[in-house]
N, C-alpha and C positions, 0 to 999 in steps of 0.2 A: 404275751406274758402280762401278768397283772401289774398295773402301775398304781402305786399308792404311796402317800407320804408316811404311812405307818411302817412300811418296810424299806430298809436301806438297799442300795444297789448291791451291797455285799451279800445279802440274803438271796437276791435274784441270781447273782453270779454263782453262789453255792448250789442253787437248784439246778443249774445247767450241767452239773456233774452227774445227775441222775437220769434214768430212763424217763420216758414221757409220763407214765402213770405215777412213778415215784416222785417225779418233779412236781406234778400237780398236787400230790398229797403233801409234800414238804412245804410248798408255798401256802397251801390252804391252812395247814397247821400253824405256821408262823404268822399268817395273817389273822387267824382267829385269836391267837395268843396276843398279838398286838392290839386287836380290837378290845379284848377284855381288859388289858392294862390301861388302855386309853379311856374306856367307859367307866371303869371302877376305881382307877387310881390316878387318873389324869396324866399318864405317861404318854407323851406325844408321838413317840416312835419306838419300835422294837429295839430294846437294848441289845448289845452284843452278847452272844451265847457262847459258852465254852463247853467242852465235853469233859466231865469229871469222872469219878470212880465208876467202874463197870459200865462205861459208855452212857452215863446219865447226863443229859444236858442240863445246864444251869446258867444263870446270868453271870457274866464276868464280875460284876460289882455285887458284893455279898449283901449289901443293904437292900437290894431289890427282893421282891417276893419269890418264893419257890414256885415252880410250875411242873406239870407233868402232862404228857400228851399220850393219847391212845387212839388207835384206829382199828376198824374191823369192817371189811368189805368197803363200801363207799362212804362209810361214816367215820367222822373224826370227833374227838372230844379233847378239850383242854381244861385243866384245873389249875387255879392259882391260889396260893395261900400266903398271906402276909404275916402269919404267926407261927411259922414252922414249915417243915417239909410236908409234901403231899405226894401220894401215889394214886394213880388213876388207871382203871381198866374198863374198856367197853367190849362187848361182844354182840355181834349181830345175832338175833334169834334165828337159828338155823338148825336143821337136824344134824346130829353128830353120831357117826357110827361108833359102836363099841363103847358107849359112855360108861357103862358099868366096869368094863375092863380098864379104861383110863382112870376112872375114879379109884379103883382098887390099887392101881399103880402109884397114883399121886396123892390121894386123900388118906387121912388117918382112919383108923378103925371106927372111931366115934362119928366122923363125918360120913362114912359109908353107911353106918346104921341109920343116921338121920336121913340120908339121901334115899335109901331103899324104903323108907316109911312115907315118902312124899307121894301125893296123887300124881303130880306132873314131874316125873323124874328129870326130864330134859330141862325144864325151867329151873328146878332145884340145882341141877348140875351147873348151869351157867351162872347162877347166883353164887355158888361156892367158888367156882373157877375165877370169877371176876373179883370176888372178895380176896381170894388168895393172891391173885396177880397184883392187885392194888397194894397189898401189904408188902409183897416182894419188891415192887417198884419204889415204894416209899424208902426202903433201905438199900436200894440199888443192888438187889440180889437177883440172880437168874433163876430160870425155871428149874434148873438142876438142884436148886436148894428148896424146892417145894416141899419135900419130905420133912424139912426142919420146922415147918409151920403147921399150926392146927387152928381151925376156925371152930369155935363152939357154937353150934346152932341149937335152937333158933335165936339165941341171944346176940349173935354176931360179935362175939368177943374172940380175940386171937391171942395165941401164945407162940413163941418161937425161941430157938436157941440163940438167934442172932440179935434179938431186941426184946424190950419189955413194954414199950409204949405203942399201943395200937388203938386208934379210935376209928371205927368203921361206919360207913354209910352205904346203903344199897338201894337202888330204885330201878324198876323196869319202866322204860319209856317207850311205848308202842313196840317197836321191833328191836330195841336195844336194852341190854342189861348193862347198867352203869354202877360201878363201885368206886368209892373214894376211901382212902386210908390216910390218916394223919398221925403224927407223933404227939399231937396235942388235941384236947377236946374240940370237937366240931360243933360250933354254935350256930352257924348260918351256912346254908347251901343255897346258892342262887343259880338257877338253871336258865340260861339265856337262849 
């Protein structure tokens, strides 16, 4: 198991409750979060985390920055925000069966029109999916609430029944689609 001053023995002990693969993922995500906090905010070790509404993790001390974690395949991503809440989603670039059926089920009519006009429908699907997931994660909503959300493409603006403030960012990084959503304007994105 990883030994680091960035992680407390409590985090390592928590990880022991998971299966081997989940354990590695849990520790890697917490370690990456601790590294980001240390590098960008001079926080020497990972603060205690609690589970809040809809199983959304957050720091116990409210003055600390918000964070969000995502994983897909063997990839993990962590976002931190010192000026409000943040939602994050990544998806590994992979084929997906029945994407038009899935899109019809979860996406709005306007999103489906935009999607069907794209040259690379699979890439457009993952872009929309990650934008939607990051917005849902920002407000601690589940996939079952996806129909309450609409992304206006290509402007990447969002509207939903459950919130009014959405500031979106999307980027494709080699084999990963990455989307971030904040409740306040995004002025800086640092990808480490």
